[in-house]
N, C-alpha and C positions, 0 to 999 in steps of 0.2 A: 225552149227550144229544147225539144228530147231528149232521152238517154242515150239511145241509139245515135241522131245526129249530133250530140255531141262528143261523143266517144269518136266517131268517122271525121268531126272539125281536126279534134287533137291527132289523131291518126297522121292525118294530111300535114297537120304542121309540123309532126315528130319526123315524117319521109325528110321535109324540106333541111329541118333542123342539122339531121344527120350529118347531112352532106357539106356543113359550115365548113370551113378551111380555120383551120386553127390560127391562124391571125385576125380574122374574124372575130372568133372565139374572146380574143385578149381586148380587141380593144371595146365589143359589146358589157365587159365584167372589168374595164380596167379601173380598179383602187373601190372593185366590190367582187375580190377572191380572200374569202373566209381563211385567217390562219387559226389551228388549232394545235396544240402542245408541237409548238413550232413547224409548222408543217402549214404549207398554201395549199389552197387545193387550185389544179392546174386549168384553164381556162375551158378547154373541154370536157373535163369531168365535170364541171359546174355546169354548161351547159347539157352536157349529156343524163347529170345524177339532176338536173332542175326536172328537165323531163319525161323521165323513170317518174319522179314522185307526182308530176301532176296527173300521173295514172291510179294514182292512189287518192284512196280516199281515208284522210284522220280516221284512227281510232277504227277502222273497219279493216277486216281482213278478209281474201276469197276463200273458198273453199278450197281444198286441195286440188281438186280436178282443174281449177280455175286457174289456181297456180302454176302447176304442172303445164298447162296450157301457153301462160303469159312467159312461163321461162321456155318454151319452146320457140315460140313464139319473137323473142328475143335473141335469141342464139341464129336464126333465121338473119333476124336486120340487121344484127351489127358483127356479125361474124363476116372472114373475108377472102377470098380464094384462097387455098393454100398448096405447099410445094408438093410436086407428082411424087407419085410413089411406084413400086414394083408391080403394089397392089392390096386390095384389103381383100379380108374374107369374112366372113360369120362361124362361126361351129358353138357348139354347146360341150361345157365340161361338165362329165357325170358328177351327183350330187344329191344329198337327199335333203328336205326332200326335194327336190323337183332337178335338172340340170340346171346347170348356170351359163344364159347366152352371152359369149362374148364377140369382141371383133379384132380381128388381129390386123394390124398394119405393120406391111414389110417395106422398107427403105431400097430404094431403086438403088443394082449396082449387087457386085456379086461380092458378098463378104460370108465365110463360115463361121467366123468368129464376133458374130453381132449379140451384144447383150441381149436380155428382155426385159422391156418394162410392162409389169401391172400396174395399169390405171384403172383408177377410180376416182367417178366421177364426181363434183359437188353437186347440191341443192338443196341443205339442209336434212340430209337422207327421209327427202321426202318429194322432192321434183328430180328432175336432172334423169341423163338415161344415154345409151352409147350415142345418139344423135346428137343432142346440145353440145357435146361437147368432140365431136367428131375433126371438125378442125383440129379443135386445140391438141388433140391425138396425134394428126397428119402432121402439126409443125414440128412435135416432138421426137417421133421415128426421122422425118429427114434431115433434122439438124442435130440430132445426136449418134445417127446411125443403128439405132435398135429396133426391136422389132418391140413395137406397142400390141399387148391386149390390153381391151378396156372392157369393163366386168358390169353387166346388164345385174348389178345386185337387187337381191328384194327390198323393196320399196317399205317406207310407214306412211301412215300408221296399221296398212293393211298387214305388215309384217314387221313388227318392233323388235327393237332391241333386244339381242344380240342379231336376229336374220339375217341382216345384211353384211353383217360385219364376217358370221358364219359364210357368207357365198364370198365374201373376197380370202378368207385366210380358205378354205376350199380350194379356189383359184389358187391361190399362190403357191400351195403346197403340191399341186399339180406340176407346176410351171419350175420347183424344185431341178428337174434332171436339165433343164435350159439355162440355170445360172437369172434367177429373173430377179429384178430388183421391181424395189416401190416406190408407186407416185401417187398423188391425185391432189387435186383442190379439195379445197373449204372441207364439207363435210365426208369428203373422198382421203384430204391430210390427217385428219381423225383416223380414219379406220388405217392408213397406210401404218401411222405412228403405233396404232394399239396392234399390228399386227408382226413390228416390231419388237415389240413384249414380248406376244404370246407366240412367238417362234423362239425366240430364250426360256421363257417360260415351259413349255414342251422339251425342249431339249434339241427341236431339230435346226435344220442350217438356218442362219437369219440372212435378212436380204444382205446383197454387196453394200449398196446405199438407197437412199429413202430421199424424196423431193418432195415436200410439203407446200402448196402453194395459196396460201392466206390461209393456213389450218385454225379449225376450232379445236383446242387442244384439252380445255378444261371446263366441263359443266357447272363448275360455281361460278363463272363467267365475274371474278372481283379484280380484275385488273384495272389500271387508273382507264386505260382508251375503253374499255364497256361502257364505263360513267361517262368521260370526257366527248365521244362517239354517241349516245345512245339514241341520237334522234338524226344519225349522217344520213347521207345518200346512200340505198339502195340494200342496206345490213341494220336493220332501226333493231332496236329493243324489243319492241314488239312483236317483231318477227321472229327474231331467237328464241322468246320465249312461248311461243307459236311451235316453232318447229321442235323445241324441248319438250314439250307436251304429246307433241304426235308420236316424237321415237322413243323416249324412254317410259319402264313399266309407272315408275316411280320415282321420287326422290332420292330414294336409296340407292339408285343406279348412279347418278353423279359422281360419287364418289367410285365407283366399279373403275379400276385401270382399265379394262377395255372402254368405254367407254371415255375418262378424262386421264389419259396415256400422261398428261405432266404432272400428276398427281407423284408417279411414281418416283422413289425415292434415291435409285442405285442405278444409275445409266451408263455406269463403265462398261465397256464391251459393245455396246449399242453401234450399229450400224454408222457409220459418216453419212452426210447429208447436206441438202442444200434448202433453205428457207426464204421462201418471198411473202413480204407483204404486201400492205398497203397504209399508207398513211393515214386515211379517211374510214378504217376500218375498224370495227371495234374488238377485232379478234389480231389486229397488228402486235400489243403488247405479247400475247398467247406463243405469237411465233417468235416474237427475238427471246421470252424466257428459255422457249426450246433449245434454241442455238446457240442462249448462254448456257444453259444446265448441261448440254452436250459440250461444248468446249473446257467446263470445269471438270467434267470428267473424262477428260485426253479424248474424246470423241471430235473429227475435225468436222466442222459443221460450216457452213460458206450463208451466210447471211446479205439480203438486200430488202431494201424498204423502199418501194416505189412510194415518195414523200403525198405525192400531189394527186394519187390516185384513190378508189376507193373501190369495193370488195365486188369481186370477181371481174377486174376488168382486161384478164390474160384472155377473158370470153367475146371480147369486142375489139377488133384487131381494126374493124372498119373506120373506128373513130379514135384508139389511140394506138399513136407508134411505141407507146411505152407497153403494149403486150406481147409484140414480137420481142420488145427489149428483154422481159420477164423468161419470155420461154426460150430464149438462146441462151440466157444465165441460166435456166435450167437444163436444158443440153448440156451447155458445157461440164457442171455437173457431177452428170451421168458420166461422160468421156474421161472428166480425169478419174473418177472412182473407177471404170473400164481398165482405165491403163496402170491404175494404183492394186489391179490383181495379180 
């Protein structure tokens, strides 16, 4: 069988499996669901995660362009219709060396007192876009009643650290007049946490709240979950090492607080937080540690781990009911922060 025919066959099988009811998946994997660190994989996560792994050749990484197209395809395949909004519009924020594109999501209804959420998409700092996270932003806008501003920051390796962070920080400062909060998933969660540190260091207004969805926060990657889940679904150690090499300039950047905000030693006075992790995500323990150090510092940090899920599950509402559950948890965090100010 040729490579092209083989891929076509896998895709046809994938389209069938994606529509498998959860009850059927539970029967398929009865007594075959692995448990790691006390967490048992969800049947649908086992099905979809195994399916994604079938498209990956062990020991072989894609090109950057291939990875970007793969993420774009995956988001189209596994997203679901989002709630209706009053509207969306594109615009650009003035910046050097070039303006930063953003997409603005406005919830339905009239409310002049809405907060503003700056959203930074995930994708290992090398992939992802406004388009791949369009559904997530629509859900957050509708369920939080916040205006969401999704940022098309520069990607590595064409623009290495800290170029993407600088774009996000520029947009944040532009949004200060609108009392913008900070939010993001995966790599975007890293950028959001970094901006909390930058704004404090620079003596400007900090975000009111931060929403971090399975964030990567420490390039030392030394937590237990990095070891126990090195070869798990969706985000494996070889992928993380690949992303790191493409994003950072050298190993010295791993200790830069702008890249590894969890290495900060003083979190007193940081913005309150809502943190979501997944049980089968090597980044799980970083998110938990971040919530813990914030709480120890007297900062309110609400934390929830979706034990049976893997990395990026919030972008897959077509197959995971937990995706919308997690985003509603994040939206509730934003609403609590808005009423507390």
